[in-house]
C-alpha positions as CSV (number, residue, x, y, z in Angstrom):
1,M,-72.7,-14.9,66.5
2,K,-70.2,-17.3,64.9
3,F,-67.4,-17.9,62.3
4,E,-64.7,-19.1,61.0
5,V,-61.9,-17.3,59.6
6,L,-58.2,-17.6,58.0
7,L,-56.0,-16.0,60.5
8,D,-53.7,-14.0,58.4
9,N,-56.9,-12.3,57.0
10,F,-58.5,-11.6,60.4
11,V,-55.2,-10.2,61.5
12,K,-55.2,-7.9,58.5
13,G,-58.4,-6.8,58.9
14,L,-57.6,-6.2,62.6
15,S,-54.9,-4.2,61.7
16,Y,-56.4,-1.9,59.1
17,A,-59.3,-1.1,61.3
18,G,-57.1,-0.5,64.2
19,K,-56.1,2.8,62.5
20,A,-58.9,4.6,63.7
21,I,-58.6,3.6,67.1
22,S,-57.2,6.5,69.5
23,V,-54.4,6.0,71.8
24,K,-56.4,8.1,74.3
25,A,-60.0,6.9,74.0
26,T,-62.6,9.3,75.5
27,L,-65.0,6.5,75.7
28,P,-64.4,2.9,77.0
29,V,-66.1,1.5,73.7
30,L,-63.7,3.6,71.3
31,A,-60.8,1.4,72.4
32,N,-62.9,-1.3,70.9
33,V,-63.6,-2.9,67.3
34,L,-67.0,-3.9,66.3
35,L,-67.5,-7.3,64.8
36,E,-70.4,-8.0,62.7
37,T,-71.6,-10.8,60.3
38,D,-72.3,-9.1,56.8
39,K,-73.7,-10.9,53.9
40,G,-71.3,-14.0,54.4
41,R,-68.4,-12.1,55.5
42,I,-67.1,-10.6,58.8
43,K,-67.1,-6.8,59.1
44,I,-64.6,-5.2,61.5
45,S,-65.3,-1.6,62.5
46,A,-63.4,1.1,64.6
47,T,-63.6,4.6,65.1
48,D,-62.2,7.4,67.3
49,L,-65.3,10.2,66.3
50,E,-63.1,11.9,63.9
51,K,-62.3,9.0,61.5
52,S,-63.6,5.6,60.8
53,V,-62.5,2.4,59.2
54,S,-64.6,-0.7,58.3
55,V,-63.0,-3.8,56.9
56,W,-64.6,-6.7,55.3
57,V,-63.0,-10.1,55.7
58,G,-64.2,-13.5,54.0
59,A,-65.4,-16.0,56.5
60,K,-67.6,-19.0,56.9
61,V,-70.5,-17.3,58.7
62,L,-72.2,-20.2,61.0
63,E,-74.4,-17.9,62.9
64,E,-75.3,-14.0,62.3
65,G,-74.4,-11.8,65.3
66,S,-72.0,-9.1,66.5
67,I,-70.4,-7.7,69.7
68,T,-67.3,-4.9,70.5
69,I,-64.2,-6.3,71.6
70,P,-61.3,-4.5,72.9
71,A,-58.9,-4.1,69.9
72,R,-55.5,-4.2,71.3
73,V,-55.9,-7.4,73.3
74,L,-57.7,-9.1,70.5
75,Y,-55.2,-8.1,67.8
76,E,-52.2,-9.2,70.1
77,F,-53.8,-12.5,71.0
78,V,-54.9,-13.6,67.3
79,A,-51.5,-12.3,66.0
80,S,-49.8,-14.6,68.0
81,I,-51.5,-17.8,67.3
82,K,-49.7,-19.9,64.4
83,A,-52.5,-22.0,63.4
84,P,-54.0,-21.3,59.9
85,Q,-57.4,-20.5,61.0
86,I,-59.8,-19.6,64.1
87,T,-63.0,-20.3,65.1
88,A,-64.9,-17.3,66.9
89,R,-68.2,-17.4,68.7
90,V,-70.2,-14.8,71.2
91,E,-71.2,-16.3,74.3
92,G,-72.7,-14.3,77.1
93,G,-70.8,-11.0,76.5
94,F,-67.7,-13.0,75.5
95,L,-65.8,-13.6,72.1
96,V,-64.6,-17.3,72.6
97,L,-61.7,-18.0,70.4
98,E,-60.7,-21.6,69.6
99,S,-57.9,-22.7,67.3
100,E,-55.4,-25.7,67.4
101,G,-54.6,-26.2,71.2
102,V,-55.6,-22.8,72.0
103,Y,-58.7,-21.6,73.6
104,S,-59.6,-18.2,75.0
105,K,-62.5,-15.6,76.1
106,I,-62.1,-12.0,75.9
107,S,-64.7,-9.7,77.7
108,G,-67.0,-7.8,75.0
109,M,-69.4,-4.8,75.1
110,A,-72.8,-4.7,73.8
111,P,-72.7,-3.8,69.9
112,E,-75.5,-1.2,70.7
113,E,-73.0,1.0,73.0
114,F,-70.5,1.3,69.5
115,P,-71.2,4.8,67.8
116,K,-73.5,4.6,64.6
117,L,-71.3,4.9,61.7
118,L,-71.7,6.6,58.4
119,A,-73.1,4.4,55.5
120,E,-71.5,4.3,52.2
121,E,-74.4,3.9,50.2
122,K,-75.5,7.6,51.4
123,G,-72.4,9.3,50.3
124,N,-72.1,11.2,47.2
125,E,-69.3,10.1,45.0
126,I,-66.8,12.5,43.4
127,C,-64.0,10.5,41.6
128,G,-62.3,7.3,41.4
129,I,-58.4,7.3,41.7
130,D,-55.7,4.7,41.8
131,P,-55.0,4.2,45.7
132,K,-51.0,4.2,45.0
133,V,-51.6,7.4,43.2
134,L,-53.6,8.8,46.2
135,A,-51.3,7.2,49.0
136,D,-48.3,9.2,47.4
137,A,-50.1,12.4,46.9
138,V,-51.1,12.6,50.7
139,S,-47.5,11.6,51.7
140,K,-45.9,14.3,49.5
141,V,-47.9,17.1,51.5
142,S,-49.0,15.7,54.9
143,F,-45.4,16.8,56.3
144,A,-46.1,20.2,55.8
145,A,-49.3,20.7,57.8
146,A,-49.0,22.3,61.2
147,S,-48.5,19.6,64.1
148,D,-50.1,22.1,66.9
149,D,-53.6,23.0,67.3
150,S,-53.2,26.9,67.9
151,R,-54.7,27.0,64.1
152,P,-56.7,24.2,63.6
153,I,-57.3,24.5,60.3
154,L,-53.7,24.5,59.6
155,T,-53.3,20.7,60.9
156,G,-55.4,19.7,57.6
157,I,-55.0,19.1,54.1
158,M,-56.8,21.0,51.3
159,I,-58.3,18.6,48.9
160,N,-59.8,20.6,46.0
161,F,-61.7,18.8,43.3
162,S,-62.0,20.7,39.9
163,K,-63.1,18.7,36.8
164,D,-60.0,16.9,35.2
165,S,-57.4,17.2,38.5
166,L,-57.3,16.6,42.3
167,T,-55.1,19.1,44.2
168,F,-53.8,18.3,47.8
169,A,-52.1,21.2,49.9
170,A,-50.8,21.6,53.3
171,V,-49.4,24.6,54.8
172,D,-48.1,25.8,58.5
173,G,-47.1,29.1,58.1
174,F,-43.4,28.3,57.4
175,R,-43.7,26.3,54.3
176,L,-46.4,24.6,52.1
177,A,-46.4,21.4,49.9
178,E,-48.9,21.2,46.7
179,K,-49.6,17.9,44.8
180,V,-52.1,17.9,41.6
181,I,-53.0,14.7,40.3
182,T,-54.5,14.3,36.9
183,L,-57.7,12.3,36.9
184,K,-58.4,9.9,34.1
185,K,-62.4,10.5,34.3
186,S,-63.6,14.1,35.2
187,A,-64.9,14.6,38.8
188,V,-68.8,14.4,39.1
189,K,-68.6,17.9,40.6
190,E,-66.2,20.6,41.6
191,F,-65.7,20.6,45.4
192,S,-63.0,21.6,48.2
193,C,-62.7,20.7,51.7
194,V,-59.9,20.6,54.5
195,V,-59.2,17.0,56.1
196,P,-57.0,16.3,59.1
197,A,-53.6,15.6,57.8
198,K,-52.8,12.9,60.0
199,S,-56.0,11.0,59.8
200,L,-56.0,11.2,56.2
201,A,-52.2,10.0,56.0
202,E,-53.1,6.8,58.2
203,I,-56.1,6.3,56.0
204,A,-54.4,6.5,52.6
205,R,-51.8,4.3,53.8
206,I,-54.2,1.7,54.3
207,F,-55.6,1.9,50.9
208,G,-52.2,2.4,49.2
209,G,-51.4,-1.3,48.8
210,G,-54.6,-2.1,46.7
211,E,-54.4,-2.4,42.8
212,K,-58.1,-1.5,42.0
213,E,-59.4,2.1,41.8
214,V,-60.8,3.5,45.1
215,E,-63.9,5.6,45.0
216,V,-63.6,9.2,46.6
217,G,-66.4,11.2,47.8
218,F,-68.5,13.6,50.4
219,F,-71.3,13.3,52.9
220,E,-72.6,16.7,52.8
221,N,-74.8,16.3,55.7
222,D,-72.4,15.2,58.1
223,N,-69.6,16.9,56.9
224,A,-67.1,13.8,56.4
225,F,-64.8,12.8,53.5
226,Y,-64.6,9.4,52.4
227,I,-62.5,6.7,50.6
228,S,-64.0,3.2,49.5
229,S,-62.5,-0.1,47.9
230,P,-64.7,-3.3,47.8
231,D,-63.2,-4.3,51.1
232,I,-62.6,-1.1,53.0
233,F,-64.6,1.9,53.7
234,A,-63.2,5.0,55.6
235,T,-64.3,8.2,56.5
236,I,-62.9,11.5,57.8
237,R,-64.5,14.3,59.6
238,V,-63.6,17.6,57.7
239,L,-62.1,20.8,59.5
240,E,-64.5,23.6,59.7
241,G,-62.8,27.1,58.6
242,D,-61.2,29.1,56.0
243,F,-57.9,27.4,54.4
244,P,-55.1,30.2,53.5
245,D,-55.1,31.4,50.1
246,Y,-51.7,29.6,49.9
247,K,-51.2,30.3,45.7
248,K,-50.1,34.0,47.0
249,I,-47.2,33.1,48.5
250,I,-45.8,30.7,45.5
251,P,-43.3,32.5,43.6
252,Q,-44.6,33.7,39.9
253,D,-41.2,35.0,39.0
254,S,-37.4,34.9,40.3
255,T,-34.2,37.0,40.3
256,S,-32.4,33.9,41.2
257,K,-32.5,30.6,40.1
258,A,-30.5,27.1,40.2
259,E,-30.7,23.7,39.1
260,F,-29.0,20.6,41.0
261,A,-28.7,17.0,41.2
262,T,-31.2,15.9,44.4
263,S,-28.7,13.4,45.7
264,D,-26.0,16.2,45.8
265,F,-28.6,18.3,47.6
266,S,-29.7,15.9,50.2
267,Q,-26.3,14.6,51.1
268,S,-25.2,18.6,51.6
269,I,-28.3,19.1,53.7
270,R,-27.8,16.0,55.9
271,L,-24.2,17.1,56.7
272,A,-25.3,20.8,57.4
273,G,-28.1,19.4,59.8
274,V,-25.8,17.8,61.9
275,F,-24.5,21.0,62.8
276,A,-27.7,23.0,62.7
277,K,-28.2,22.6,66.4
278,D,-29.9,26.1,67.3
279,E,-33.5,26.7,68.1
280,S,-33.9,27.5,64.3
281,K,-31.7,24.9,62.8
282,I,-30.2,27.2,60.5
283,I,-28.5,26.6,57.3
284,K,-27.4,28.7,54.8
285,L,-27.5,28.5,50.9
286,T,-25.5,30.9,48.6
287,L,-25.7,30.5,45.1
288,I,-22.6,31.8,43.3
289,K,-23.2,31.9,39.2
290,E,-19.8,32.4,38.5
291,K,-18.5,29.1,40.2
292,E,-21.4,26.9,39.1
293,E,-22.2,25.8,42.5
294,I,-24.3,26.3,45.6
295,E,-22.4,26.4,49.1
296,V,-24.4,25.1,52.1
297,R,-23.1,26.2,55.4
298,S,-24.1,25.7,59.0
299,E,-22.3,26.7,62.2
300,T,-23.2,26.9,66.0
301,Q,-20.8,28.0,68.5
302,E,-21.6,24.7,70.6
303,V,-20.8,22.3,67.9
304,G,-18.8,24.0,65.4
305,E,-19.2,24.3,61.5
306,V,-19.6,22.7,58.2
307,L,-19.5,23.7,54.7
308,A,-20.4,21.6,51.5
309,K,-20.4,22.6,48.0
310,I,-22.7,20.9,45.1
311,K,-22.8,21.9,41.4
312,A,-25.3,23.9,40.1
313,K,-26.7,25.8,37.1
314,C,-27.5,29.2,38.7
315,E,-29.0,32.1,36.7
316,G,-29.6,35.5,38.0
317,D,-28.3,37.1,41.2
318,D,-26.0,35.7,43.5
319,I,-27.8,35.3,46.9
320,T,-27.3,33.9,50.4
321,I,-30.5,32.4,51.7
322,A,-31.0,31.0,55.3
323,F,-33.7,27.9,56.0
324,N,-34.7,25.7,58.8
325,S,-33.1,22.8,57.9
326,K,-35.8,20.5,59.2
327,F,-38.3,22.1,56.4
328,L,-35.6,21.0,53.7
329,A,-34.9,17.5,55.1
330,D,-38.9,17.0,55.4
331,F,-39.3,17.7,51.5
332,L,-36.2,15.7,50.6
333,A,-37.2,12.6,52.7
334,N,-40.5,12.5,50.3
335,L,-39.0,12.8,46.8
336,P,-39.8,9.7,44.8
337,N,-36.3,9.7,42.5
338,P,-33.1,10.7,44.6
339,Q,-31.1,10.8,41.2
340,G,-33.4,13.5,39.8
341,V,-32.8,17.3,39.5
342,L,-34.1,19.9,41.6
343,E,-35.0,23.4,40.8
344,M,-35.0,26.3,43.4
345,V,-36.4,29.7,42.4
346,S,-36.6,32.7,44.7
347,M,-36.9,36.4,44.5
348,G,-34.5,37.5,47.3
349,P,-32.8,36.3,50.8
350,L,-36.1,37.3,52.5
351,S,-38.6,35.9,49.9
352,P,-40.0,32.6,49.8
353,A,-38.2,29.9,47.9
354,L,-39.8,27.6,45.7
355,F,-38.6,24.0,45.0
356,V,-39.9,21.8,41.8
357,V,-39.1,18.5,40.9
358,E,-37.8,17.9,37.4
359,K,-39.4,21.2,36.5
360,N,-42.8,19.5,37.0
361,Q,-45.3,22.2,38.5
362,N,-47.4,19.2,39.6
363,Y,-45.4,18.9,42.5
364,R,-44.5,22.3,44.2
365,Y,-42.7,23.0,47.7
366,V,-42.1,26.6,49.0
367,V,-40.2,27.6,52.2
368,M,-40.1,30.8,54.0
369,P,-36.3,31.9,54.9
370,V,-35.1,32.6,58.0
371,R,-33.9,36.2,58.9
372,V,-30.6,35.9,60.1
373,S,-28.0,39.0,61.1
374,G,-24.5,39.2,59.3
């Protein structure tokens, strides 16, 4: 194998493929990228067996071939070169790299040792979607997935394809986030699967900078979800098990409701979070209809206390409801418009609270309250 490639393009391709490399590879070859010539381009692939990423980079292919090379070594080396392009060739199990005043040999492994990846043409396309919309939807729900493996299904994002919409949802037993996207073209079939949240978030970010619509689909025989663009193809193994019927916990009615500025609420949560240092990170929200305000309060014996008041349009009963401050902070960090308006509805201090952005039911966040004494 021998090729010439623009350095910036090569570095970018290695960076994207590297998102599929595990920090703790179970097999030596999983720490490598597979370099292949493919129809006048260089194909760079990586996998951790749960997810895989293949990137095609334009190049001048002088000789066909393939090799696997340690991903970290290759990326760090070429990213440090200042020349505009580089020449690479395979010589007796080594990848030889030459550029202006630079010569290097990196030890590789036989391409036959690299796991066989799923082929795009064997997948079943379900729908097309704007890559920025996809990345935004995933970021709005992925933080609500469980971070521990005690219930593996909760570490995933449920993706539901209906005729005209695509729904992403994540739940960890204490909170849930749901984002619904309206499709420009109807999905080929109605379908749902659960994809590991961490992997999907990493993959979605790769595609998020693109301008052209990406293809989303599924490998039915291999239980894998995929995203595809002209230059990038990524797959993720789906999780097995039953995802909770999360819609049952979304409040359908309310005895208390409040509307308030997102920026005011965010600041008050940040202030209260400084003092919420106990194990449950408790902050209390008190809705006061007569005063048209919400009191945000936190106190711990070791640190002290804080009380912040924000203006709010309140309806229904006055209530005090306690939350884990992290659950609110995570949600607020993913809002697109800090100058917008939030709505909170609840059936009482021990019932789940629903947060809706700008009264848009396409993005909903539900948080379970914390039971406190006094």
